[in-house]
C-alpha positions as CSV (number, residue, x, y, z in Angstrom):
1,M,-33.7,-127.5,-287.6
2,S,-32.9,-123.9,-286.7
3,K,-32.2,-122.9,-283.1
4,P,-34.8,-120.5,-281.5
5,R,-33.8,-116.9,-281.5
6,I,-35.1,-113.6,-280.1
7,N,-35.9,-110.9,-282.7
8,V,-35.8,-107.3,-281.6
9,I,-37.3,-104.6,-284.0
10,I,-36.7,-100.9,-283.4
11,T,-39.0,-98.3,-285.1
12,R,-39.6,-94.6,-284.6
13,E,-43.2,-93.8,-283.5
14,G,-45.2,-91.6,-285.9
15,G,-42.7,-91.8,-288.6
16,T,-43.3,-93.0,-292.1
17,G,-40.7,-94.5,-294.3
18,Q,-38.2,-94.6,-291.5
19,R,-35.5,-97.2,-291.4
20,V,-36.4,-100.1,-289.3
21,R,-33.7,-101.7,-287.2
22,S,-33.9,-105.3,-286.1
23,F,-31.6,-107.5,-284.1
24,S,-31.6,-111.2,-283.7
25,L,-30.3,-112.6,-280.4
26,P,-29.8,-116.1,-279.2
27,A,-32.5,-117.5,-277.0
28,Y,-30.0,-117.9,-274.1
29,F,-29.1,-114.2,-274.1
30,P,-31.3,-113.2,-271.1
31,R,-29.7,-115.9,-268.9
32,L,-26.2,-114.8,-270.1
33,A,-27.0,-111.2,-269.2
34,M,-28.1,-112.3,-265.7
35,V,-24.9,-114.3,-265.2
36,V,-22.7,-111.5,-266.3
37,G,-24.6,-109.0,-264.1
38,A,-24.2,-111.4,-261.1
39,L,-20.4,-111.7,-261.8
40,L,-20.1,-107.9,-261.9
41,V,-21.9,-107.6,-258.5
42,I,-19.6,-110.2,-257.0
43,V,-16.5,-108.4,-258.4
44,I,-17.7,-105.0,-257.0
45,A,-18.4,-106.6,-253.6
46,L,-15.0,-108.2,-253.4
47,G,-13.4,-105.0,-254.4
48,G,-15.2,-103.1,-251.6
49,F,-14.2,-105.7,-249.0
50,G,-10.6,-105.5,-250.3
51,L,-10.6,-101.7,-249.9
52,V,-11.9,-102.0,-246.4
53,Y,-9.3,-104.6,-245.5
54,F,-6.4,-102.6,-246.8
55,W,-7.7,-99.5,-245.1
56,Q,-7.7,-101.3,-241.8
57,R,-4.2,-102.7,-242.4
58,T,-2.9,-99.3,-243.1
59,H,-4.2,-98.0,-239.8
60,E,-2.6,-101.0,-238.0
61,I,0.7,-100.5,-239.7
62,T,0.9,-96.7,-238.9
63,P,1.4,-97.2,-235.1
64,L,3.8,-100.1,-235.7
65,R,6.0,-97.8,-237.9
66,A,5.9,-95.3,-235.1
67,E,7.0,-97.9,-232.5
68,N,9.7,-99.1,-234.9
69,A,11.0,-95.5,-235.2
70,A,11.0,-95.2,-231.4
71,L,12.9,-98.4,-231.0
72,R,15.5,-97.2,-233.5
73,Q,15.9,-94.0,-231.5
74,A,16.3,-96.1,-228.3
75,V,19.0,-98.3,-229.9
76,A,20.8,-95.2,-231.1
77,K,21.1,-94.1,-227.4
78,L,22.7,-97.3,-226.2
79,P,26.3,-96.1,-226.8
80,Q,25.6,-93.0,-224.7
81,L,24.0,-95.1,-221.9
82,E,27.0,-97.4,-221.9
83,A,29.4,-94.5,-221.7
84,E,27.3,-93.1,-218.7
85,M,27.4,-96.5,-217.0
86,D,31.2,-96.6,-217.5
87,Q,31.5,-93.2,-215.8
88,Q,29.2,-94.4,-213.0
89,R,31.5,-97.5,-212.5
90,Q,34.6,-95.3,-212.3
91,F,32.8,-93.0,-209.8
92,T,31.8,-96.0,-207.7
93,R,35.4,-97.2,-207.7
94,R,36.7,-93.8,-206.5
95,I,34.1,-93.7,-203.7
96,A,35.0,-97.2,-202.7
97,R,38.7,-96.4,-202.5
98,M,37.9,-93.3,-200.4
99,I,36.0,-95.4,-197.8
100,G,38.6,-98.2,-197.8
101,I,36.8,-100.8,-199.9
102,Q,38.9,-102.4,-202.6
103,I,37.1,-103.6,-205.8
104,S,39.2,-106.2,-207.6
105,D,39.9,-105.8,-211.3
106,D,38.4,-109.3,-211.9
107,E,35.1,-108.2,-210.3
108,D,35.0,-105.0,-212.3
109,S,35.7,-106.9,-215.5
110,V,32.6,-109.1,-214.8
111,H,30.5,-106.0,-214.4
112,R,31.8,-104.6,-217.7
113,A,30.9,-107.8,-219.5
114,G,27.5,-108.3,-218.0
115,P,24.2,-106.8,-219.1
116,V,22.7,-103.8,-217.4
117,A,19.2,-103.8,-215.9
118,V,17.1,-100.7,-215.3
119,A,15.9,-100.3,-211.7
120,A,13.0,-98.2,-210.5
121,P,13.6,-95.6,-207.8
122,G,13.2,-96.9,-204.3
123,R,13.4,-100.6,-205.2
124,S,16.0,-102.9,-206.8
125,S,19.1,-101.1,-208.2
126,P,20.9,-101.9,-211.4
127,Q,22.0,-105.5,-211.8
128,T,25.3,-105.8,-213.5
129,E,26.0,-109.5,-213.1
130,S,26.4,-111.7,-216.2
131,L,25.1,-115.2,-215.4
132,S,24.5,-116.5,-218.9
133,S,26.7,-119.5,-218.2
134,L,24.7,-120.7,-215.2
135,V,22.4,-123.7,-215.6
136,P,19.2,-124.4,-213.5
137,L,19.8,-125.9,-210.0
138,R,17.3,-128.4,-208.6
139,A,16.5,-128.6,-204.9
140,S,18.2,-132.0,-204.8
141,D,21.5,-130.4,-206.0
142,T,22.0,-128.6,-202.6
143,S,23.2,-131.7,-200.9
144,G,26.9,-131.6,-200.0
145,L,27.2,-127.8,-200.6
146,P,29.9,-125.9,-198.7
147,A,28.6,-124.0,-195.7
148,S,30.4,-120.7,-196.5
149,L,29.2,-118.6,-199.4
150,A,31.0,-115.7,-200.9
151,P,31.2,-112.9,-200.0
152,H,29.8,-113.9,-196.6
153,G,26.9,-115.8,-195.2
154,T,25.7,-119.4,-194.9
155,L,22.9,-121.2,-196.8
156,V,19.8,-121.6,-194.6
157,I,20.0,-125.4,-194.7
158,N,23.6,-125.2,-193.5
159,C,23.1,-123.0,-190.4
160,S,21.2,-123.2,-187.2
161,A,17.9,-121.5,-186.6
162,D,17.6,-118.3,-184.7
163,P,16.1,-118.9,-181.2
164,H,13.8,-115.9,-181.6
165,N,12.7,-116.9,-185.1
166,R,14.5,-114.1,-186.7
167,P,15.7,-114.6,-190.3
168,R,19.0,-116.3,-190.5
169,G,21.0,-117.6,-193.4
170,M,21.3,-117.0,-197.2
171,P,17.9,-117.9,-198.7
172,V,19.5,-119.0,-202.0
173,L,22.8,-120.4,-203.1
174,G,24.8,-117.7,-204.7
175,R,26.9,-114.6,-204.2
176,V,25.9,-111.1,-203.1
177,S,26.1,-108.9,-206.3
178,Q,24.4,-105.8,-204.9
179,T,24.4,-104.6,-201.3
180,Y,22.0,-102.7,-199.1
181,A,22.1,-99.0,-199.9
182,P,19.0,-97.1,-198.8
183,T,20.5,-93.7,-198.2
184,V,22.6,-92.9,-201.3
185,D,21.9,-89.4,-202.8
186,N,20.9,-90.8,-206.2
187,P,17.4,-92.2,-205.8
188,V,17.9,-94.5,-208.8
189,L,20.8,-96.2,-207.0
190,R,19.0,-96.7,-203.7
191,H,18.6,-100.3,-202.8
192,Y,16.4,-101.6,-199.9
193,G,17.7,-105.1,-199.9
194,I,20.5,-107.2,-201.4
195,D,20.7,-109.0,-204.7
196,I,22.0,-112.6,-204.7
197,A,23.2,-113.7,-208.1
198,A,21.9,-117.3,-208.4
199,R,21.2,-119.9,-211.0
200,E,17.8,-119.6,-212.5
201,G,15.6,-122.3,-210.9
202,S,17.6,-122.4,-207.7
203,P,15.5,-123.3,-204.6
204,V,14.7,-120.3,-202.3
205,F,14.6,-121.3,-198.7
206,A,12.6,-119.7,-195.9
207,P,15.1,-118.3,-193.3
208,A,12.6,-118.5,-190.5
209,A,9.1,-119.9,-189.9
210,G,6.2,-117.7,-191.0
211,T,3.1,-117.1,-193.0
212,V,2.8,-116.1,-196.7
213,V,1.1,-112.7,-196.7
214,S,1.6,-112.1,-200.4
215,A,2.5,-114.2,-203.4
216,G,2.0,-112.9,-206.9
217,W,3.2,-110.5,-209.6
218,D,4.9,-107.2,-208.9
219,K,5.6,-104.9,-211.8
220,I,9.2,-104.3,-210.6
221,L,10.2,-107.4,-208.6
222,G,8.3,-109.8,-210.9
223,M,7.3,-113.0,-209.2
224,L,7.3,-111.9,-205.5
225,I,6.6,-113.7,-202.3
226,V,6.5,-112.1,-198.8
227,L,6.7,-113.9,-195.5
228,D,5.5,-112.5,-192.1
229,H,7.5,-114.1,-189.3
230,G,5.2,-112.9,-186.5
231,N,7.8,-111.0,-184.5
232,G,8.0,-107.7,-186.5
233,F,10.1,-109.3,-189.2
234,K,8.9,-109.6,-192.8
235,T,11.1,-110.9,-195.7
236,F,10.6,-110.3,-199.4
237,Y,11.9,-112.4,-202.3
238,G,11.7,-111.0,-205.8
239,H,12.5,-111.9,-209.4
240,N,11.5,-115.6,-209.0
241,S,10.7,-117.9,-211.9
242,E,8.1,-119.8,-209.9
243,L,6.3,-119.4,-206.6
244,L,5.7,-122.7,-204.6
245,K,3.6,-121.2,-201.8
246,K,0.4,-119.2,-201.9
247,T,-1.0,-116.5,-199.8
248,G,-2.1,-117.8,-196.4
249,D,0.3,-120.8,-196.4
250,N,2.3,-121.5,-193.2
251,V,5.9,-122.3,-193.8
252,K,8.6,-123.8,-191.7
253,R,12.2,-122.7,-191.6
254,A,14.1,-124.2,-194.6
255,D,11.0,-124.8,-196.6
256,I,11.4,-124.2,-200.3
257,I,9.1,-121.3,-201.0
258,A,10.1,-120.4,-204.6
259,L,12.5,-121.0,-207.5
260,S,14.8,-118.0,-208.3
261,G,14.7,-116.5,-211.7
262,N,14.9,-113.4,-213.8
263,S,11.3,-112.0,-213.8
264,G,10.3,-108.4,-213.5
265,I,12.8,-105.6,-214.2
266,S,15.9,-107.7,-214.4
267,T,18.3,-108.9,-217.1
268,A,20.3,-111.5,-215.2
269,P,19.1,-114.3,-212.9
270,H,19.2,-113.2,-209.2
271,L,17.1,-113.0,-206.0
272,H,16.2,-109.7,-204.5
273,Y,16.2,-110.3,-200.7
274,E,14.7,-107.7,-198.5
275,I,14.1,-107.7,-194.7
276,R,11.8,-105.3,-192.9
277,L,11.6,-104.9,-189.1
278,N,8.5,-103.2,-187.9
279,E,7.9,-101.9,-191.4
280,E,11.5,-100.4,-191.6
281,T,14.0,-101.9,-194.0
282,A,17.0,-103.6,-192.4
283,D,20.3,-104.7,-193.9
284,P,20.0,-108.4,-194.8
285,A,23.7,-108.8,-194.5
286,L,23.3,-108.7,-190.7
287,Y,21.1,-111.9,-191.0
288,L,23.0,-114.1,-193.4
289,G,24.3,-116.4,-190.8
290,P,27.7,-117.0,-189.3
């Protein structure tokens, strides 16, 4: 029994004796043509989507390439920046000798080995302390600490309270790595508080009773908390890793208000400690305890 087929006959109208052409096609040919047409439509659609996708990816890659080029340029400037920092250190040592301050070679070698942080004008100055070897300190670890802290000062929990509720004591266990310098000629080097190099996660103690007037993120000082002590004094604590009090909280002296860290513009763990009296900055070194 023969399979059904489709016969196609082609003739020319009005002609006589013309050759007649005929084709014989399988009966499934129309369905086959529809399937092939559908496949062609799918291929064309996928090709269009592919072109749109690669066009979008090209537009995304272009700015990334520009950023990569900018990063390469910044990296190329690092040797020049290091040389400028070395010149700045030498200049600082000369000035220190002129005013009778002796900077030990050991301290200078620490500065040379440590990373350099960029500071914004009018706020925290460059941090040159390498503290990569430090490990987090828990609040319970402060028991049995020595009262005296280098270079001077006493931890809040180890000194007596001020009778007039003025700040007294070092708010965190550590050493002063950057002093108060609000009037230097170079605005980049001006510093309106002190930096205390401390282990990341060290408890930050309130040096006097007060109220939290601000607790949140600062683009320069990172996790920042501010206390108002109600007598014209305000204290600022920057670069924390965690804030333990919120705006509006009342705190007692020696309460733990934050954990120190390395947030904001900073490349080494430390606490930026700032004191303001009647909205004017004051040297925190005068309030670090006996």
